[in-house]
Steps between C-alpha positions, in 0.01 A plus 500: 500500500300795623802721574545868421776621262672695784497192724634284215771758437610490861524123492687510175759762626550321828345768711232257626552138570260243370296320772393137495148566377632701204752219421203266500311722255808522271554129507138432405528752215787310359354157584791422735539411857659751733797279529548488122465871491769556756728228364836635386594203279507575130355243268788554258740450787319181597518376138871556493538296822287221357703502179829489687379219728386306188832541332690397814268197531583393140872546568467290819322223304776498241758476769311220666510308172873557474555378856303182431704439186827550689372267782437231235845543363658467849296183554614357165863582575474347848350184358768475236772533761353229716463257205887485469 
């Protein structure tokens, strides 16, 4: 990155703020965009959310199936009552 050790140390300890051109250099070093570099989302946290959403989606699909079965039973009961 063409940066001196004292300059790097100042950035690391928070004495000096990183400017946009330095962020751009760092992002290129790690093959990331500046947005990805500054992103606070954790991939593990994202995976947890995805897993939770998937689990809830499966539960919802099961409940939808139960609701359909109950609707069929209600229709059958209604038809039996009106046959009398």
